N, C-alpha and C positions, 0 to 999 in steps of 0.2 A: 642719480646718486645722492645718498643722504646729504643735505647741505651742511650738517655739522659733523660729518666724518672726519676724522683727523688721522686715519691710517694712511699710508703711502700709497702712491697711485697702483703699484703693482699687486698689493695685498686687496685693495679696494676692487681691482677689476677682476681678480681671481674670485673674490666673494660674490660678485654679482654674476660672473659666469656660472658659478656652482648654483646659484639661485635660479638661473635660467636653465640649467640642466643640459646646457650643449657647450661645446667649444666655440672659440672665438673665430670668426672667419672675416679676414681682411676684405673691405670693399674694393673692387677694380678700379683702376684709373679711370676717371669719366664720371663717376658717381659723386659729383662735387656737392658742397653745402651752399647751394644757391637755390636757382629756380626750380620748377617743377620738372625735373629731368630724369628720364630713365634711359640708361644706356643701351645701345643694340643688343649686348650680351644678357641683358634681361629678358627671360623668357615669357614674362607676362607684365606688360604695360599696365598704365593706370586704367584704360579704357577697358581692356580684357578683365582687369581685377574687379571694376566696379559692375561689369555685365554678368558676373556669376550670380544668376537669379536662381533662387529656389524653385522646387516644383509644388511648394505648398500653397493652397488657396486660402484666402480668409474666410473664416467661417462666416455663415449668413449673418448679417447684422453687426459684424464686428469689424475690427481694424487690425491689420497685421504689420508688425514692424519688420521691414524688409531689408533695412541697412543700417548700420551703426557705426559712428566714427566717434572717438572720445579720446581727449588729452588727459593724462593722468600725470602726477608728480613722480618723478624718477627716484623712488625711494626703496629700500628694502621690503618695506611692508607692501608696497604696490607690486613688486615682482613675486612675493610669496603668494599674495591674493590672486595674481593672475595665473599663477600655476595652479592654483586650486579651481578657478573658475575655467581656464581654457585648455589646462592638461599640456601635454608635451609640445615643446617649442622646437622646431627644427631650422637651424641656421641657413640663411639664403648668402648668396655670394654677392649681394648689392644692397644698398640701402633703400630709403623710400621718401619720396617728396621733398628731395632737395636736402632739407635740414638733416635728416635722419640717415646716418652712414652705416647703421647695422639695422637688420630686419630678420624677422623670423616668420614662419608659417605655423599657423594654429588652426584647429578644428578643419573644418572643410573649406580650403581657400581664403582663411582670414589671414591677417597680418598683424604682427606686432612691431613696431620700429623704435629706435631708441639711438641716442648720440654717445659716442665713446668718449666725448670730450666732456669732463664733469661740469665746465662753466657752462656749454652749450645745453648739457643735460637739464641743468637748472631752470633755463629758460624755456626750452622746447618740451621737456618732459617725455613721457612715454606715449607714443599714438597707437591706439587699439583700432584696427579698420576692418570691420566685419560686414561683408557684402550679403547678399540674400542666404546664400547656400550656408555660411557660416552661422548666420542668425538661427537658420533653421536646425542646425546642428546642435545648438544649445537647447533646442526644444523648450520644455516648460520651465527651464532655469533661465530663459531670455529676460523675463521680467524682473527676477531677482538681480540678474547682472546688471541690468539697466540701473536699478535703484542703487546698487553698490557704487556704479559710475558716477551717478549724479551726487552721491554722498562725498566721493573722494576726488572728483575730477569735473570736467566740464564736456558736455556733448557738443561736437562741432559740426555733424551731420546725422540726420535721421530721415529714412524714408518711410512714410506710412501708407498701406495699401488697402484699398477697398476693392472687392471683387463682384462683378455681375455674371452671375450664371443663369440669369432668367430671360436674357435677352433685351434688358432695359437700355442699356448702353451699348450703341454701334457707330460706326464710322459715318453711315448714311444719316443717322439722327443728328450727329455732331455737324456735318456740313450743313444739314438743312437748317440747323438752328443758326449757324453762322451767316448764312445766306439771307435769312430773315431778320437778322439783327437781334435774336432771342438768346444771345449769350451776354450776361451782365457780369463784368468782371474788371476788377483793377489792374489785371495783367494787359500787356500789350503784345499783340500779335499771336497768331495761329499758324504753326507749321504742320504740314501732313507728309508723311513718308510712307510709301506703299511699296511693299515687296511683291513683284510680279514674276511669274514664270510661264512662259508660253502663252502668254495672254490671260492668264488666271491670278488673282490676287491671292497671295500666300501669307499675307500678314500686313498690318498696318500700324502706324504710330502718329499720335496727334501731340505736339508740344504746345502748351500754352504759356506764355511769359517767358522770362529770360533765365537761363540757368545761372547767371552770375549774380542774380538776386537773392534774397534769404529764403525765398520760397517759389517753387513754380510746380506745374503739373505735367505729368505724362500719362497719356491714356493710350493703351495699345492692346492688341490681340494676343493675349496671354496664350490661349490655346494654340495658335499658330507658333508661338515661340517653344512651345512644350511639344509640338508635333503631334497634337491630337486632333485629328481630323473628325469633322462632324459634331463638334462639341463648341457651345458658346460659352466663351471664357474670357471676358474682357476686364483688364485691371485699370483702375485709377490710381496713379501714384503721386503723392504729396511729397516732393523732395523739400526738406528745410536744412538750413545751414546756419553757422555763425550763432550769434546770441539768440536768435529766435529758434533754432533747432533746440538750444539748452533750455529756454524757457517753455518751450511746448513739451519737451520730455518731462519736465518736472511738473507740468500742469496735468499731464496723462498720469503720472505717478499718484498725483493727489486727488484727481476728480475722475479718473477712468478715461478709457478710450474715446468718449464722446467729446473730450475737449479737440481731438483732432478733426471730426466732422464740423464742429463749430468755427474752427479756424479755416476751414475749406470753404465754409458758407459765408465768411467775410470777405473772401477772395473771388469766389465765382458761383454763379448759380445759371441753371437754364430755366428760361421762362415762357409763358404763353402771352405773346404781344397782344394788347387790347387794341380792337378796331377804332376805338374812340380816344385813346391816349397815347400819345406818341413817345411819352417818357417810359421807356422799357423798365427803368429802375424801380417804377410803381407797379410793374406788371406782376401777375400771379405767378409763384414758381410753378413751373410744368409738373404735371402730376407723376410722369416717368422719373424725373430728377429727384422729387421728394421721396419717392418709392426706393430709389437706389441709394441716396444718402442716409435715410432713415429718420432725419430731422432736419428742419429748415431753420433752426435757431442758430443765430450767430454769436460767436464768443467775443469777449472783450479783447482789446488790444493787449498783447502780453508784454509789450516793450514801451510802454508809456510811463514807466516809473521815473524816477530821478536819475539822471545821468551821472555815472561814476566820474568822480573827480580825476582828471589826468594827473600824472605823476611824471618826474623826469625819467625814472627807470623805464616806464612804459613807453615814453616817446623814443628813448634810445633803442629800445628793442624794436619799434615800429621802423625807425630810420635804418637799422641794421637790415631788417627784413626786406624793406621795400627798396632801399637805395644804397645798402652796402656794396654790392658788386659795382655799381656806378661809381660811388666815391673811391673804391680801390682802383678802378681803372684810370680815372682822372689823376689820381697822385702817381700812379706808376708812369703814366704818360708824361708826366711832369717830373720824373726821376726823384720822387720825394718832396717836391717844392710844394708847399702848402699854401702858397699865395693865392692860387685860384680858388681853393676851398674856403680860405678865409674870405675872400671876395664875396663867394656866395652866401656866407653867413652875415656879413655886413649888409649886404643887398636885401636880405630877408628880415632883418631886425624891424623893419618899419611895417613888416606884415604880422608882426605878433598880435595874437587875439587875446580876449580875457582868460581863456584857459591856460595859455602859456604863462601869462603873468601869475596865474594862481599857482601853477607848478613851481615857477620860481620862489614864491613866497614860501612854498612849503619847506624849501631847504635854505631859507633865509638869504637867497641870493639877490633878493630886490629886483627892480626893474629899472 
């Protein structure tokens, strides 16, 4: 909702609902404003939602945006623009990802989530969550929508896909490279999952890195996922999140999709080990890998700039998000007695860091 809106709550809610073009649906009990929880009544949980992959293939030598999640300010202008970009919004009976108690379906499997509480709405904004099918539904407008999102909000997740339909990338080649130590990567760990039926492999997926990090890769048999027998179609997905996702999206808009390949090259490459040099980081990039990615140039770090100064409001939002439920539980258990919480505060004072003192200085609180 608009931060400077002075109309009463009833009028404000009615206006926002008219902008959305749908009637208000109250979330059922269980969809609380806390952790990432979807109640059993939700017919589509997080995993199912995120797995809505499109049947589009990246063009040869090109990169495909296959997932987009954006946080935008909850304003009248945002809702009007979203209506133009995404079309009709259909109310769901549940919220989304804990903080958002209202949500709407858009396009083909996409979601828009928001908060009915105006104070919470100012903090969390509007979340637009478009998995592969929804991105594909936007078609040629996807690039323009991404640019609009970066202008008015923040990208919190973006998945970029490169497709191999020439037989360059295969499970056997990946496993052989792993066995020979021919994978040079800053990521830790390689996980292989195979789908088998009656002794026959019906699909496979390789995960490299941790999904909790700002970026990791997923390589899988796209042909098997789409049920296309006798076709070689392997997808390399570069999943990005948080500040890195936003920085990379802006880099792509400024310099083209080659920025994605450059960031992949910073994190992983398959090499041809040298019989005379045991340091694989000096080894030549394997010809098949160079042919797949199209360029072996590495991009610069996108997060090496000056760190934004911490503020009291940002810290308060972080505490509420990360420890709010725990604090509420402690106080309720003590029947409202704040002595225990104040004790935590007193014991934590000695752990203040320069950024905390800097935040105090901004409000003139001293140290």
